[in-house]
C-alpha positions as CSV (number, residue, x, y, z in Angstrom):
1,X,-17.8,19.4,-61.3
2,X,-15.3,18.9,-58.9
3,X,-16.3,16.5,-56.3
4,X,-14.2,15.4,-52.7
5,X,-13.7,12.8,-50.4
6,X,-13.8,13.7,-46.2
7,X,-11.3,10.9,-44.5
8,X,-9.8,10.9,-41.1
9,X,-6.2,11.2,-41.9
10,X,-4.5,11.4,-38.8
11,X,-6.4,14.2,-37.1
12,X,-7.3,12.2,-34.0
13,X,-6.3,8.8,-34.0
14,X,-2.3,9.3,-35.9
15,X,-1.3,11.4,-32.8
16,X,-2.5,9.5,-30.3
17,X,-1.0,6.4,-31.2
18,X,0.0,5.5,-34.5
19,X,0.8,2.1,-34.3
20,X,-3.1,1.2,-33.5
21,X,-4.6,3.6,-35.9
22,X,-4.8,1.4,-38.5
23,X,-8.1,0.2,-37.3
24,X,-9.5,2.8,-38.2
25,X,-13.4,2.3,-36.9
26,X,-14.9,4.0,-40.3
27,X,-17.5,1.8,-42.4
28,X,-16.7,2.5,-46.3
29,X,-19.4,5.1,-48.0
30,X,-20.5,5.2,-51.5
31,X,-22.8,7.8,-53.0
32,X,-25.6,8.3,-51.2
33,X,-25.8,6.0,-48.7
34,X,-22.7,7.1,-45.9
35,X,-21.9,5.7,-42.5
36,X,-19.5,7.0,-40.3
37,X,-18.7,4.9,-36.5
38,X,-15.9,6.5,-34.8
39,X,-14.8,5.0,-31.0
40,X,-12.6,8.2,-30.7
41,X,-15.5,11.0,-30.5
42,X,-19.7,10.4,-29.2
43,X,-20.6,11.8,-32.0
44,X,-24.1,12.8,-32.3
45,X,-26.9,11.7,-34.3
46,X,-27.0,14.8,-36.2
47,X,-23.2,15.0,-36.6
48,X,-23.7,11.7,-38.4
49,X,-26.4,12.7,-40.4
50,X,-24.3,15.8,-41.7
51,X,-22.1,13.9,-43.4
52,X,-25.0,11.7,-45.1
53,X,-25.7,14.7,-47.8
54,X,-26.0,13.2,-51.3
55,X,-23.6,12.7,-53.8
56,X,-20.3,14.9,-53.2
57,X,-19.6,13.7,-49.7
58,X,-18.1,10.3,-49.0
59,X,-17.1,9.2,-45.9
60,X,-14.8,6.2,-47.2
61,X,-11.9,4.2,-45.5
62,X,-9.3,4.5,-49.4
63,X,-7.4,6.3,-47.9
64,X,-6.6,4.2,-44.6
65,X,-6.3,1.0,-46.7
66,X,-4.3,2.1,-49.3
67,X,-2.6,5.4,-48.2
68,X,-1.8,5.1,-43.8
69,X,-1.4,0.5,-44.7
70,X,2.3,-0.3,-42.9
71,X,5.0,-0.1,-46.0
72,X,8.4,-1.3,-44.9
73,X,9.5,1.1,-47.6
74,X,8.4,4.6,-46.2
75,X,10.3,6.1,-49.8
76,X,8.5,3.6,-52.0
77,X,5.2,4.7,-50.1
78,X,5.8,8.6,-51.1
79,X,6.7,7.6,-54.6
80,X,3.2,6.3,-55.8
81,X,1.6,8.8,-53.5
82,X,3.4,11.5,-55.5
83,X,3.7,10.4,-59.1
84,X,-0.5,9.1,-58.7
85,X,-1.2,12.5,-59.7
86,X,1.7,13.3,-61.8
87,X,1.4,10.6,-64.3
88,X,-2.8,11.1,-64.5
89,X,-3.9,11.9,-67.3
90,X,-7.4,12.4,-65.3
91,X,-6.1,13.9,-62.4
92,X,-5.8,12.7,-59.1
93,X,-8.3,9.9,-58.3
94,X,-9.8,7.3,-57.0
95,X,-8.0,4.1,-56.0
96,X,-10.5,0.9,-56.9
97,X,-11.7,-0.7,-52.9
98,X,-8.9,-2.6,-51.9
99,X,-10.3,-5.4,-49.1
100,X,-6.8,-7.3,-49.1
101,X,-2.9,-5.9,-48.8
102,X,-1.7,-4.7,-51.3
103,X,1.3,-6.1,-53.1
104,X,2.5,-2.6,-52.7
105,X,4.9,-2.9,-56.4
106,X,1.5,-4.3,-58.6
107,X,-0.1,-0.9,-58.4
108,X,3.5,1.2,-58.7
109,X,3.5,3.1,-62.2
110,X,6.0,1.3,-64.1
111,X,8.7,2.8,-66.7
112,X,9.0,1.7,-69.8
113,X,11.6,-0.4,-70.4
114,X,14.2,2.2,-71.6
115,X,13.1,5.1,-68.8
116,X,17.2,3.9,-66.7
117,X,17.6,2.5,-63.6
118,X,16.5,3.9,-60.0
119,X,18.8,6.8,-58.4
120,X,20.6,5.5,-55.8
121,X,18.8,6.3,-51.9
122,X,21.6,9.7,-50.8
123,X,23.8,9.6,-47.8
124,X,21.3,11.7,-44.9
125,X,17.9,10.8,-46.8
126,X,16.3,12.2,-49.0
127,X,16.4,15.9,-47.7
128,X,19.9,15.6,-46.2
129,X,18.5,14.5,-42.7
130,X,18.1,11.1,-40.5
131,X,14.9,10.5,-40.2
132,X,14.9,7.5,-42.4
133,X,17.7,5.1,-44.1
134,X,15.3,3.4,-45.4
135,X,15.9,2.3,-49.9
136,X,14.6,1.6,-52.4
137,X,14.1,-2.0,-53.5
138,X,13.5,-3.4,-57.0
139,X,13.9,-0.8,-60.5
140,X,11.5,-0.1,-63.0
141,X,9.4,1.8,-60.7
142,X,7.9,6.0,-61.2
143,X,10.5,8.1,-58.2
144,X,10.0,11.9,-57.9
145,X,13.2,12.7,-58.7
146,X,12.1,9.9,-62.1
147,X,9.3,12.0,-62.3
148,X,10.8,15.0,-62.9
149,X,12.4,14.0,-65.7
150,X,9.4,11.8,-67.2
151,X,7.3,13.7,-70.0
152,X,4.3,14.3,-67.9
153,X,0.2,16.1,-68.2
154,X,0.7,20.8,-66.9
155,X,-0.8,19.6,-63.8
156,X,-3.9,22.2,-63.1
157,X,-4.5,24.4,-60.7
158,X,-6.3,21.8,-58.1
159,X,-4.1,19.5,-58.4
160,X,-0.9,21.7,-57.5
161,X,-2.7,21.9,-54.9
162,X,-3.5,18.2,-53.6
163,X,0.4,17.0,-54.6
164,X,1.2,19.5,-52.2
165,X,-1.0,18.1,-49.8
166,X,0.2,14.5,-50.4
167,X,3.2,15.3,-50.1
168,X,2.6,17.0,-46.7
169,X,1.1,13.6,-45.4
170,X,3.3,11.1,-47.2
171,X,6.6,13.8,-45.1
172,X,4.1,12.9,-41.9
173,X,4.1,8.7,-42.6
174,X,8.1,8.7,-43.0
175,X,8.0,10.5,-39.4
176,X,5.7,7.5,-38.2
177,X,7.3,5.2,-40.1
178,X,10.9,6.1,-38.4
179,X,9.7,6.3,-35.1
180,X,7.6,2.9,-35.0
181,X,10.7,1.0,-37.0
182,X,13.6,3.2,-34.5
183,X,11.8,3.5,-31.7
184,X,15.0,3.8,-29.8
185,X,16.5,6.5,-31.4
186,X,13.1,9.1,-31.1
187,X,16.3,11.6,-29.8
188,X,17.3,11.3,-33.6
189,X,14.0,11.5,-35.4
190,X,12.7,14.4,-33.2
191,X,13.4,18.2,-32.2
192,X,14.7,18.4,-28.5
193,X,15.0,21.8,-28.3
194,X,14.4,24.6,-25.7
195,X,10.6,25.7,-27.3
196,X,9.4,23.0,-29.1
197,X,6.5,20.5,-28.0
198,X,8.3,17.6,-26.6
199,X,6.8,15.7,-23.6
200,X,3.6,13.9,-22.5
201,X,1.1,16.6,-22.9
202,X,1.1,15.6,-26.6
203,X,-0.4,12.4,-28.4
204,X,2.9,12.4,-30.1
205,X,5.3,15.0,-30.4
206,X,6.7,14.4,-33.0
207,X,4.4,14.4,-35.4
208,X,3.2,17.5,-34.9
209,X,6.8,19.6,-34.4
210,X,6.3,17.7,-38.5
211,X,3.2,18.6,-39.5
212,X,4.1,22.5,-37.9
213,X,7.3,22.4,-39.8
214,X,4.9,21.7,-43.0
215,X,2.6,24.5,-42.4
216,X,5.1,26.6,-42.2
217,X,6.7,25.9,-45.1
218,X,3.0,25.3,-47.3
219,X,0.6,26.3,-45.9
220,X,-1.6,29.2,-47.8
221,X,-4.5,30.9,-47.2
222,X,-6.2,33.5,-49.7
223,X,-8.8,35.9,-47.7
224,X,-12.7,36.7,-49.7
225,X,-12.0,40.5,-50.6
226,X,-15.6,40.5,-50.1
227,X,-17.9,42.7,-47.8
228,X,-17.0,46.0,-45.2
229,X,-15.9,46.8,-42.1
230,X,-17.4,46.1,-39.3
231,X,-19.0,43.1,-40.1
232,X,-16.1,41.6,-42.6
233,X,-13.3,42.4,-42.2
234,X,-13.1,43.5,-38.7
235,X,-14.0,42.6,-35.8
236,X,-13.8,42.7,-31.8
237,X,-11.0,43.2,-30.4
238,X,-11.5,43.3,-26.4
239,X,-13.2,41.7,-23.9
240,X,-14.8,37.9,-24.1
241,X,-15.0,38.0,-28.1
242,X,-11.5,39.2,-28.2
243,X,-10.2,35.9,-30.3
244,X,-12.3,37.4,-33.4
245,X,-11.0,39.7,-34.8
246,X,-7.7,39.7,-33.1
247,X,-7.7,36.4,-35.7
248,X,-8.7,38.7,-38.8
249,X,-6.1,41.5,-37.9
250,X,-3.2,38.7,-37.9
251,X,-4.3,37.4,-41.4
252,X,-4.7,41.0,-42.9
253,X,-1.6,42.0,-41.5
254,X,1.3,41.0,-43.9
255,X,1.0,37.3,-42.5
256,X,2.9,34.6,-44.3
257,X,0.7,32.3,-44.6
258,X,-1.9,34.9,-46.6
259,X,-1.2,34.7,-50.0
260,X,-2.8,36.9,-53.1
261,X,-3.8,34.9,-56.2
262,X,-7.0,32.1,-54.4
263,X,-5.0,29.3,-57.0
264,X,-2.3,29.4,-55.0
265,X,-4.8,29.0,-51.2
266,X,-5.0,25.3,-49.3
267,X,-8.2,27.2,-48.2
268,X,-10.7,30.5,-48.1
269,X,-11.4,32.3,-45.1
270,X,-14.9,33.4,-44.6
271,X,-14.0,37.1,-43.0
272,X,-17.4,37.7,-41.5
273,X,-17.2,38.5,-37.5
274,X,-20.6,37.2,-35.7
275,X,-20.0,39.4,-33.1
276,X,-20.1,41.9,-34.7
277,X,-23.0,42.0,-36.3
278,X,-24.6,40.8,-33.3
279,X,-23.5,44.4,-32.0
280,X,-24.4,46.0,-35.5
281,X,-27.0,43.9,-36.6
282,X,-29.2,42.5,-33.8
283,X,-32.0,44.8,-32.4
284,X,-32.0,43.5,-28.5
285,X,-34.1,41.1,-26.1
286,X,-35.4,40.2,-29.8
287,X,-34.6,37.4,-30.6
288,X,-35.0,37.7,-33.8
289,X,-32.2,35.8,-35.4
290,X,-33.1,37.0,-39.7
291,X,-30.7,39.8,-40.0
292,X,-27.2,38.0,-39.5
293,X,-28.6,34.7,-41.5
294,X,-29.4,37.2,-43.9
295,X,-26.1,38.3,-44.4
296,X,-24.3,35.5,-44.2
297,X,-27.2,34.4,-46.9
298,X,-25.7,36.5,-48.6
299,X,-22.0,36.5,-48.4
300,X,-21.8,32.9,-49.2
301,X,-24.1,33.6,-52.0
302,X,-21.9,36.5,-54.0
303,X,-18.6,34.8,-52.8
304,X,-20.3,31.5,-54.7
305,X,-21.1,33.7,-58.4
306,X,-17.6,35.1,-57.7
307,X,-15.8,32.5,-57.2
308,X,-15.4,29.1,-58.2
309,X,-13.7,27.8,-56.2
310,X,-17.0,27.7,-53.1
311,X,-18.4,25.8,-56.1
312,X,-15.5,23.5,-56.9
313,X,-15.7,22.2,-52.8
314,X,-19.2,22.8,-51.8
315,X,-17.4,25.0,-48.8
316,X,-15.1,22.1,-47.6
317,X,-12.0,23.9,-48.2
318,X,-13.4,27.0,-46.9
319,X,-13.2,28.2,-42.9
320,X,-15.0,30.7,-41.0
321,X,-14.7,31.1,-37.6
322,X,-16.3,32.6,-34.7
323,X,-15.9,32.1,-30.8
324,X,-19.8,34.4,-30.2
325,X,-22.2,31.6,-28.3
326,X,-24.1,31.8,-32.1
327,X,-21.8,31.5,-34.4
328,X,-22.8,27.7,-35.2
329,X,-26.3,28.8,-35.6
330,X,-25.5,31.4,-37.9
331,X,-23.1,28.9,-39.8
332,X,-26.7,26.7,-40.3
333,X,-28.3,29.1,-42.5
334,X,-26.6,27.8,-45.9
335,X,-26.7,23.8,-45.9
336,X,-22.8,23.6,-46.9
337,X,-21.5,26.1,-44.8
338,X,-23.4,24.0,-41.5
339,X,-21.9,20.5,-42.7
340,X,-18.9,20.9,-44.9
341,X,-17.1,24.2,-44.2
342,X,-14.5,24.0,-41.7
343,X,-15.8,25.7,-38.6
344,X,-13.4,27.3,-36.2
345,X,-16.0,27.7,-32.5
346,X,-15.7,28.1,-29.1
347,X,-18.6,26.5,-28.9
348,X,-17.6,23.4,-29.8
349,X,-20.3,20.8,-28.9
350,X,-21.1,18.3,-30.5
351,X,-24.6,18.2,-29.6
352,X,-25.4,21.3,-31.2
353,X,-23.3,20.2,-35.1
354,X,-19.9,20.3,-34.0
355,X,-17.9,17.4,-35.9
356,X,-14.9,17.2,-34.5
357,X,-12.4,16.2,-37.3
358,X,-14.5,19.2,-39.3
359,X,-14.6,21.3,-36.8
360,X,-12.4,23.7,-35.1
361,X,-12.4,23.2,-31.5
362,X,-11.1,27.4,-30.7
363,X,-10.5,28.5,-27.5
364,X,-12.0,31.4,-25.5
365,X,-10.1,34.0,-24.1
366,X,-11.3,36.2,-22.4
367,X,-8.6,39.9,-22.9
368,X,-10.2,42.1,-20.0
369,X,-9.9,45.8,-21.5
370,X,-7.9,44.1,-24.9
371,X,-4.8,44.2,-22.5
372,X,-2.7,40.0,-22.7
373,X,-2.6,39.4,-19.7
374,X,1.3,39.3,-18.3
375,X,1.2,37.6,-15.2
376,X,1.5,34.5,-15.8
377,X,1.9,31.8,-13.2
378,X,1.2,30.6,-9.8
379,X,2.5,28.9,-6.5
380,X,3.6,25.3,-7.3
381,X,0.6,22.9,-6.3
382,X,2.0,21.6,-3.2
383,X,1.7,25.3,-1.9
384,X,-1.9,26.2,-3.1
385,X,-4.5,26.5,0.3
386,X,-7.6,24.7,-2.1
387,X,-7.9,22.5,-3.1
388,X,-10.4,23.9,-6.3
389,X,-12.5,27.7,-7.3
390,X,-15.0,28.4,-9.3
391,X,-17.0,32.2,-9.3
392,X,-19.3,32.9,-11.7
393,X,-22.8,33.6,-12.5
394,X,-25.1,30.5,-12.3
395,X,-26.6,29.5,-16.1
396,X,-26.8,26.2,-18.5
397,X,-27.7,22.8,-16.5
398,X,-23.9,21.9,-15.0
399,X,-23.6,24.9,-12.7
400,X,-26.9,25.0,-10.5
401,X,-25.8,21.1,-9.5
402,X,-22.5,23.0,-8.4
403,X,-23.7,25.2,-6.4
404,X,-26.3,23.1,-4.9
405,X,-23.8,20.9,-3.9
406,X,-21.3,22.8,-2.8
407,X,-21.3,26.8,-3.5
408,X,-20.2,27.2,0.4
409,X,-20.1,23.4,1.5
410,X,-16.4,22.9,1.7
411,X,-13.6,25.0,3.0
412,X,-11.2,23.4,0.9
413,X,-13.4,24.1,-2.2
414,X,-14.2,27.3,-2.8
415,X,-17.4,28.2,-4.8
416,X,-19.1,31.4,-5.2
417,X,-21.2,33.7,-7.6
418,X,-19.5,36.4,-7.0
419,X,-16.1,37.3,-4.8
420,X,-16.6,40.4,-2.6
421,X,-15.0,43.8,-3.3
422,X,-12.4,43.3,-0.6
423,X,-10.2,40.7,-0.2
424,X,-8.5,37.1,-2.3
425,X,-9.3,38.4,-5.9
426,X,-10.5,36.2,-8.3
427,X,-7.3,35.4,-10.5
428,X,-5.3,34.9,-6.8
429,X,-8.2,32.2,-6.1
430,X,-6.9,30.9,-9.0
431,X,-3.4,31.0,-8.4
432,X,-3.6,29.7,-4.7
433,X,-5.5,27.0,-6.1
434,X,-4.9,22.6,-7.2
435,X,-7.7,22.8,-9.8
436,X,-9.8,25.4,-11.5
437,X,-13.7,24.4,-11.9
438,X,-13.8,25.0,-15.3
439,X,-18.0,24.4,-15.8
440,X,-20.0,25.1,-18.9
441,X,-22.6,27.6,-19.0
442,X,-25.3,28.6,-22.0
443,X,-22.9,26.7,-23.7
444,X,-20.1,24.0,-22.9
445,X,-17.0,26.1,-23.8
446,X,-16.0,29.0,-20.7
447,X,-13.2,31.7,-20.9
448,X,-12.1,30.1,-17.5
449,X,-10.1,27.6,-19.2
450,X,-7.5,29.6,-20.6
451,X,-7.8,31.2,-17.1
452,X,-6.8,28.3,-15.4
453,X,-3.7,27.6,-18.0
454,X,-2.7,31.4,-16.9
455,X,-2.8,30.7,-14.1
456,X,-0.8,27.1,-13.2
457,X,-3.9,25.6,-12.4
458,X,-5.0,22.1,-13.4
459,X,-8.8,23.1,-15.5
460,X,-11.2,20.7,-14.3
461,X,-13.7,20.1,-17.4
462,X,-17.4,19.8,-16.6
463,X,-19.2,19.8,-19.6
464,X,-19.7,16.6,-20.9
465,X,-20.4,17.1,-25.0
466,X,-17.4,19.8,-25.5
467,X,-14.8,19.1,-28.0
468,X,-11.3,20.3,-25.9
469,X,-8.8,22.8,-28.3
470,X,-6.3,21.4,-29.8
471,X,-7.0,17.6,-28.6
472,X,-5.8,16.4,-32.2
473,X,-2.6,17.0,-30.6
474,X,-3.0,17.6,-26.8
475,X,-3.7,14.8,-24.2
476,X,-5.8,16.2,-22.2
477,X,-6.2,13.7,-19.8
478,X,-2.0,14.6,-18.7
479,X,-2.3,17.5,-17.2
480,X,-6.9,18.1,-16.7
481,X,-9.7,16.3,-15.2
482,X,-12.4,15.8,-17.2
483,X,-15.6,14.8,-14.6
484,X,-18.6,13.5,-15.6
485,X,-21.7,16.3,-15.0
486,X,-23.4,13.3,-13.2
487,X,-20.8,12.7,-10.6
488,X,-20.9,16.5,-9.5
489,X,-21.6,15.6,-5.7
490,X,-18.2,13.4,-5.9
491,X,-16.3,16.0,-7.2
492,X,-13.8,16.8,-3.8
493,X,-13.6,12.6,-3.6
494,X,-12.5,13.0,-7.4
495,X,-9.7,16.1,-6.7
496,X,-8.5,14.7,-3.3
497,X,-7.8,10.7,-5.0
498,X,-5.3,12.3,-7.5
499,X,-1.7,11.3,-6.0
500,X,0.3,14.8,-5.1
501,X,3.5,13.6,-7.5
502,X,0.7,13.5,-10.7
503,X,-0.8,16.1,-9.3
504,X,3.0,18.0,-9.5
505,X,3.7,16.4,-13.6
506,X,-0.2,18.1,-14.5
507,X,0.7,21.2,-13.7
508,X,4.4,21.2,-14.7
509,X,2.0,19.6,-18.0
510,X,0.5,23.4,-18.0
511,X,2.7,25.2,-17.9
512,X,4.1,23.3,-20.8
513,X,1.4,24.1,-23.2
514,X,0.8,27.3,-21.7
515,X,2.5,29.3,-24.7
516,X,-0.6,27.3,-27.4
517,X,-2.9,29.5,-25.4
518,X,-0.9,32.7,-25.9
519,X,-2.3,35.6,-28.1
520,X,1.3,37.2,-29.4
521,X,2.0,40.3,-31.0
522,X,3.2,40.0,-33.6
523,X,2.1,36.3,-33.3
524,X,5.1,33.7,-32.4
525,X,5.6,30.1,-33.0
526,X,3.5,27.4,-31.4
527,X,1.1,30.6,-30.2
528,X,-2.5,30.0,-30.0
529,X,-3.2,32.4,-33.2
530,X,-0.2,29.6,-35.5
531,X,-1.9,26.7,-33.2
532,X,-6.1,27.9,-34.8
533,X,-4.2,28.1,-38.5
534,X,-2.6,24.7,-37.9
535,X,-5.6,22.9,-36.5
536,X,-7.4,24.2,-40.3
537,X,-4.4,23.1,-41.5
538,X,-5.2,20.1,-40.4
539,X,-9.1,20.1,-41.3
540,X,-7.3,20.7,-45.1
541,X,-5.5,17.5,-44.6
542,X,-7.8,15.7,-44.5
543,X,-10.2,16.5,-47.7
544,X,-9.3,16.2,-51.2
545,X,-10.4,17.8,-54.2
546,X,-11.5,15.6,-57.2
547,X,-12.1,16.8,-60.9
């Protein structure tokens, strides 16, 4: 029986501030007594209870203390990580909890006396790059070069996959340590060419570049073949839930990330569409979700019976994707699907069990008629007429307050239930407004967030428990405003307090990150499809499967 560890490796902390990321706000969890404290995210009590589900799931700071410690020798740390799995007869295992900073060399694998010496560091770094110029010190410690020539047990499929992930983590550390030790050489360490992520819109653009590169070089996805269209392997490709069908379609279209060999996969995709289930299984206005729940339950049971991968990790290295509001509710039918599987959801609401370092917040893209918008951009913010704009239906807990205080109350803030058939159009308002208001509706997410970005309009997000898309790498404070629901009466005061020079910078950053929200066909680097994959890749790095 396999077990697994979940740890917040870097999805929030590392990208936010590497130098401060060593003080993680976690309590050690062991066996059935698991507790979690996180100041980086406001996790609901329900989300905390999800992590307290028994002996199979452990929130631990083992990786934080023994693998994220700031070592002066970056290569030595990589050697330790790679040798740990390559030389262990038991495969991957957990190093006992260390309360004090260990002496690195004391717990590195030692070589027999007749194994020779460590090769000198090659010029230009291990890969011929200048990312790190740190050298090994000391003799008799196993390096990957030496390990390759040393008799070691043959690795299992699980161990091979986990070794691949360990190497990816070590690559991130090398870049992070280089940034810490060579802060004046950032341009040498990072790729500053056009179209590469860079600048203040990112929490750490350099680390994002490297994690994306590691994804491109390593990441493999297996798609379960079970099920038939339209409920599985298909989804809507137009209107408000279009991302479901577009994502499934792209994965099935000879995508280089997809493998036909499940033994080499890092993650396993459950290719059902909740939106199509609602269309074909749900009886309109009945309020009865049981047909959807039965289908998902049956599907996961078939996968669990036919393949070893679900039971091996209890679904922790699997992922589902849903943009329909009912996605989170449907996932509750199976306790592992809800609490351990990576759920890629538009409805990323922490009060409904969304766990930021396990689940992925999915942007909601409204493709009218299935057409990808081409009229992107808008006026410079200094030339826009209106301060803020919103038009939409009055539903959910937030919008009634917005209409109460601002509908037709101020000429600078345009708030309407609907726009007249003739006159300024919806998108023209967006292109001519400094801020675009994005309030939650029935659920926390809204396609207005992406629409604002498409029109170079600075988003104003009013949804207190909404985890913003790609917030592990994007610094939303650099190009958007988040207003508390209770501050809606002060909305104009808050917006007018932002200086014009700040607005100009924020709009420039909106333009910079727009590419991450575009659906291209075929997909392009760093676009929405690849950002979803990158988010899943990062969550997979938060998991270690142990045999």
